[in-house]
N, C-alpha and C positions, 0 to 999 in steps of 0.2 A: 425389433419392434421399434416404434416410433420412440423417438428422447428428444429431450432436452438437459443432459443434468450437469453439460459444465453451463457457467456464466464469465461472469468477464473476470472473474481470478479462479478457475479454476470448480470441483466439485464442490457443494456447502452445504452441511444438515444439518442436524441434530444426531449427533452420535447414539449409535444404537436402534434408531429408527429410519429416516432418510440416509447416513449415513453408515448400512451395519457393514458386519464384516466380512458377508459377501458380495458384497457392490465390492470392497476394497479385494479381497481375491480375485473379483470378474476386472477390475481395472485393471488390476497386476499382470494377465494374464492379457487383457487385450491391447495394452500398451505395449508390453514384448513381442509382444507378435506384430502388432507397427514398425516395429526396429530390424532393419536391412541387417546388422552383423547375426554373422551363426550363431554366435555366443555371445550376447550384450550385458553389460556391466554396467549397474544400477545403481546409483548411491541414493541412500535415503533418510531425510534427516526429518524431523519433527519437533514443535512446543511443548509445555511443559502441561497438556491436559491431560485428564484423567485418562481419557479415551487411547491418549496417542498412542503407547506400546501394543493394545487391543489393534489398534489398523494397520501401525506395524509393521503388524507381525502378519495380519492378513496380505496389507498388501505384495508383501516380501515373502509372500507363501504362491501367492498368483503371479511373481516375476518367474521363480523358480521353478515353479512348474513347465512354466513353456518355455523352461531351457535360459534365463537367465542368472547372473550371478549377480544377487545382492550382497553391497556394502549397508552396513546402519551406519551412522555418520553420528546420530542421538540428539542431544536439542541444544538446536543453533538457528540463528536465524535465518529467514528466507537466502536474505543475499547471499548468504555463502552457499550455496548454492549453485550457481555460477560459478565462481572464481572455484571451486572445487572439483567443479564437474573440466576446468581448464589445466589444473593442474593435475589432473591423473585420468583426465582423457576418459570419463566416464560418456557412455553411450544416450544416457538420461538419467536425473535426475527427480526425485521426486520428494516433495514439501509435506508434512502434515501438520495441521494446519489451519483454523477460523479466521487467524489473524486478532482482530478486535471486537470480536465475540466472543459473547458469555465462553464457561466452560462448556454448558452441556453441546455447544455445538462444536463441529470439528468440518477438516475439508482437508482436498487432495487436492494438490495444482503440479504441472507436470515443467520440467526444463528441458530441451531438447538438448542435444548435443554440443549445441553452438553458440550455449548459454542461456535461449529465449528461451521465453515462453513461449509453446507448444500452438502451432495458427489454429485459428477457428475448423480448418480442414482436417487438420492432427486430432484436432476434439472428434472431429466429427466418423476420421475411418475409428477413433475408439470407441466409440457408442455403440457401431455397426457390429462393432465385434463379441457386444458384449456378452451375447446369448450364447458364445461358443463356448466349447466342454470346455470346460480348464482339465484340459491331456494336454502332456508330450510324448513323447522318444524319451527327450534327454531332461532330465534334472539337472537343476543349476544347483549351486549352493547359498548359504547365507554366511555374511563372515560380520565380523566390527568391525570396523574403518574406526583405526586408535590416532590419537593426534593430528583430529579436523576444529579443535576448537586452537588450540594454536594457531592453525596454519590460515584458521581468519585471522584472529589475531596480529601474523608478520604480515600479515597481507595491508592491514591499517596502518601497523606500525611504518610499513615502509614509504604509503604511500603519504603519510602525515609527520615523517623523521624530521622534518626542518620543523615543524606544529610545537617549543615549549609552552609549555600550560601551565608552567612557577606561581605562583599566588594567585592561580585563579580557584576560585571558589565555587566550585560546582556540585549542585546538585543533579541528581540520573533518578528517574523514577520509571524502572522498569515495570513495570503493569505484570512481574511474578511470572515473569513470560520470556522468551528465549533469548533476552537478552541478559536476565540476568550475573550470567557470570563476565561477559567479554566485554561486555558496556563500563564498567567500573574499573576492571582491567584496564582497558583501553587508555581511560581517562590517564591514572594512576601511570601508566607506566608513560605518556609523556606530560607527566608532572602537574598534573590538577588535585588540588586538596578535592577531594572528591564523598559527598554524600553520598549516598544509594537509600533508597527507601521502594518497595513493591518487591523486594530482592528475596523471596523465599518464598517459593514457588511448592504449593501444597497437591497441587492437581487439581482442587477447583479454584483458586482463587486466581487463574490470571486475566486481567483488564476487571478487578471488582473495586467498582471505587479508585480504580487507578490508572494509570498511563495517558497514552492521547483526548482517551475522548473522555480525562477525567481532570486537564489539566489544570482547574481554574482551580480544584481544592490542593491546591499544592503550597506549601508554607514554606516560601523563600527564608527565613529570620536567617540571617549570616548569612547568604549568599548572593553571588551575584549575578549569577542566574539557574537556571533549572531545563533540563530536557527529558518529555516525555517520551519513553517511545511507545508503541502498540503489542501484541501478546507478541507478532511473530518478527515486527525489531525491522519494519520493512520501510518505516514510516518514525516522524516525529514530529511535535510541536514544542515551541519555547515557551519560557514564564521571562519577564526580566524581571530587575533589582526590586524596581515599583510593583508588580505583582499585575502588570500588564501580558497577554497571552501574546506570541508571535505567533502566525501560524505559517502554513507551506508557500502561501504569492509573498508572504515578509521575506520566509527565509531562501527562498528560490532566487526573490532583487538583489541579496546579500550579495550570495554565489551570481548569479550575472553577472554583475554592474564589478565584483572585484575582481573576474576573471575575463572581462570583457568580449565574453561570448559573443558572435557575429547574428546570433537568432536564438529561439530559444520558446519550446512548445510547451501549452500548459495546457488545459480541459477548459468546456465553457463555463464550469463557478469558478475560475482565475477572475478578481476584482477588478472589477474597472479600475483604481487606479494602477495596479501590476504594468497596464495595456497604456494606460498616459505617463510610469515612469518609464521604460521600455521608450517607446514613443520617443523623451526630450531624449533619452541615451542614444539614439541613432539605428537599437538591436529589433532585429527583427524578430513577429510570434506568431508561432504557429497556432493555431484552436483545436482542441480535439474532442471529443465524446471526455463522458466520462469513464475514470479507467487508467490505471496505470501502462495498460497493457496498450492506450491506444496514444498515448504521452509517448512508449518506446516503439511503437510503429513509424510515428513523426520524426524522433529522431534518428531513425536507421535510413527512411526516406532519404534525406536533409544532411545528411554527415554531421551533424549538429551532437553536441556534451551535456549538455542541461536539458531540463526537462521536470514537470512536474504536478501537482494538486496541490488545493488547496489543503486536504485532508492529511499532508506532512510525508507524502508519495515525492522525494527527491532525486532525480537521478541522476546520477553522472556516470553517461558511459567511456567516460576516460578509465575510472576505477572500476566498475560493474554495470551490468542490464539491467538493474531492477534498483527499483528504492532501497536504498536502505538507510537505514532511520540513526547508528552510529557514521556514518560516514557523513552523511548532511549534521550533524553535530559537531562533529570536528571540523565540517568543511565552514559551517557556521562563526566555528574561531575563529579560523584562517582566516578568511573573510573580515574578520572585525580587527584584526592585527591587538593592537594594544587597545582599544575600544572600548566601550559599555553598548554591551545587548540595550543600553534606553534611550539612547541617545544614536541606535540608529535610524539614517535618511533616506535608505533607498528607495520609497516610494508614500505617497499618503494616499493611506486607507481610501477607499470611500465609505459612507455606510451603510450596513448591509441586514436586510431582516427577508428571512429564510421560512417557510412554513411548509408543510405535510399538508397536507389535504388527505385525507382519508375518502375515499371514493368505493363504490359498486364496481364501475368497470373505468379501468383509467383511459384506455383508450376511447371509450363515447362519449368521456366528460371530455377529453381533450380533440374532440372532431365539431362541439358545439361550436356554431356560428359568431354565438354573442360572445362568447371566450376570445374567440379571433379576434372579432372586432376589438375589443377590450384588450388586448396584446397591444397587435399597432396603436391605437390611440393611446396608451399610455408611453407605449412605447417610442414612440414620435414626440411626444413630448418631454420626455428624457434624454433625447438623444446630442449627444458632446457635451451631457449633463452626468449622465448615469445609461440606466439600463433592466431589462426586464428583459426574464426567462422564469417560464412554463415549460415543465415538461414532466413527460410519465417518467415515473419509478420504473426501473427496468428488474425490479424483483420483486416486488408490493406492489398492493392495490392500492394508489396513491399519485394523488398531482402533485407537483414540486413547484411551489411558486416562492420565486427566489427576484430581490426587486434592490437595486444600488440607488444610491440617489443623494445631493450634495449631503444634506444634512437627514440625521435619524428621523422628525418629525414628515418629512416629505417623504422617506422611504416604506415605515408605516403606514402610512393615508394610502399610500398604490399600493400594497403592498392587501389591506384589508379591502379593498375594490377588488382587488384580481380575486382574492377568495374569495371574498362573497361571491361571484360570479362562480367560478368551479363548484363551488356545492349547490348553486340551484341548477348547472347545466348538470351537474351529475342526479338532482333527484328528478330534471328530465328525462335524464335517458332509462 
């Protein structure tokens, strides 16, 4: 049966509707059948959503029915999966999470035995096997893997053991998600004075008015800075003591300049100011499509260590081949040294205006000649000073219009003109 279940970050959808127990069972069975080992060992971890245990049980049953052994690692951030893969020599890891989505959604993403997310070809192979009978001559075991939280904390502590946070007053917004225990704990072990918020998950409050998608709402009174993670802990945004939000572009710029990296991989959404700062520092920038998997692919091809997205996915290949919000927060503090985040000077952000225009057919809207001419005209007018990016959403009937310009007024004006053309082109389509 023809399908396209996998998006840029695994299979995701409403739990019990799109992502059912039956689909979890079939995914577990199908992915195990693609593994070369006679008796594959599969790690399963999850975030705090109430649908997590149901999907964990279904996925584990599918793996066991295909002859694989399942080790349940409990609630952990997504980047713990590749770390534990290397430590225990698993053949595969599955993460049950919908990242920054509301609690009613959930998702399943896979990491191969090499610690990297599965390729498009591997995901296509899994989808091709979904209709196979969930049977097998041998039945695997399902057990609990104890000590995984400490394994992850130990890896963080080893990496950042030279970082002394004594005297730092840090607020951590854990989004009522997978970082609610490990995030505050590692900061305390490194000496920080920690205030943790959104650290009491109840299955339904993950990302609810909290986390990296709500960093604007954090009140930092009495703190030096704050970090806000998303539900599965693979991204982070920050806020300085003045209340200014620090996005992934600025966090990555701090890290790259601190490390003196030869090159860095980012996406098309990365602010023009980041490129200007890297050019001034003599650091090569590679630009990819939106999605941390594409950033990761670029880093692997070029042999570079650092990359990331404006949304807060920061990848340090020297630690783990995945975005890791907790590690990125600690890397930020390492880069700052004794400095204040409010005094950062790694890059100067250009004002950015982003509008999502809902359309009937995103592809038809993007094919409009008038829109193409307008994009070319507005882009030429901003050349060397800013940029224009108009692209279809990969998951919704939206056209995303982004403009960066030297002033907010110019960015708003250009964006407004382009949005108007997208709306009229959609009406014509």
